[in-house]
N, C-alpha and C positions, 0 to 999 in steps of 0.2 A: 618748121622750127619747133624745138622742144626746150622747155625749161624744167628744172628740177626744183621743187619747193623744198628748201632746206629744212623747213619745220616738220614736214611729214614724209619727205623722201619720194613723193609721187612725181613721175614724169608727166608733164602737161603739154598738150599741143597748143601752140600760140596762134591767135587769129587777129591780133592787132598789136601795134607798137606805137606808143605816143609819148610825148614829152610834156612835163608839167613842172611847175615851180613849187618848191617847198620853202617856206619862210623860216629862217633861223633867228636866233637872238641877235640883237644889235642891228636889226634891219637887213641882215645878209640874206640873199636869195640863192638857193641852190637849185639847179636844174636836174631833174631826175627822169630816167626812162622808165616807163611803165609797160607792162605786157598785159594783154587781154588773153587769158588762157581758159581752157575748158577742162576742168577736172573730171575725172571719170564718174564719180557718184554724187552729183549735186543737182540733178534734174535738168541738165542741159544749159545751165546758166553760165555765162562768161563771168569770170572773176578777174579782178584787178590785182596784179602782182608788181611789187616794187622791185626794180632790177637789183637793188642792193640786198635783197632777201632771197634771191634765187640764183641758181647756177645754170648757165646755158649749156645744154648737153648736145644740141644739134642746131647749128646756126644757119642752116639753109632754109629759106622761105619757100615752102612748097605750095603749089596751086598758084592762082593768079592773085596779085596784090595790087592795090592802088593807093595813091596818096589822097587823103581827104582833109581839106583845110576847114576844119570846124573849130570849135572852142579849144580842142586839143589836137593840134596838127599832128597827123600821124600816118602810118602805113597800116592798111587794113586788108583783110581777106576780101577780095573784090566782090563776091556776092553779097556781103553785108552792106556794101555801099550801093552797088548797082541795083539791087532789089529793095533798097531802102529798109533794110532789116535791123540796122545797128541799134537805133533807139528802142525799138520794140524788143529786141533780144536783151538789151541791157535792162529794159523795164520788165523783163521776165514774162512776156506775152507768149502763151503756149503755142499759138499758131506760127508765130515768127520763129520761135526756137525750133519747132519741128521742121520748118522750111530750111532754116540755116543748117541743121544737122543733116538733112538730105543732101544739100549742096556739098557739104564737107565729105559725106560718104561717097558721093558720086565722083569727087575729085581724089578719092583714095586717101584722105587725110584722117579718117576715122574708121575703125573696124566696123564691120557689118552689125555686130551685136551691141555696139555702143549706143546707149540711151534708147 
């Protein structure tokens, strides 16, 4: 799956989709879809993208995905969950990022020269 960041026009590979609440005035709660995407030049860190601020350019989930019932119930690229990498990748741990990138390359989700 790919999204396009409306701000900078970059197409970004998605590795997670989850749902969260946004509190609005007068106590109203809005439910929003978020994407975990991997921009090209940011050190391999997954970034959070609000679905209202991106355009979906490819809606097909590539690779293996799994549902993960954590604080933010969502669908995630399976190796992030199976290898227990999600928290460490989000925490920007270099070894976890490297392992995640290798899985994504092996599955053909990232170009060989990526990161």
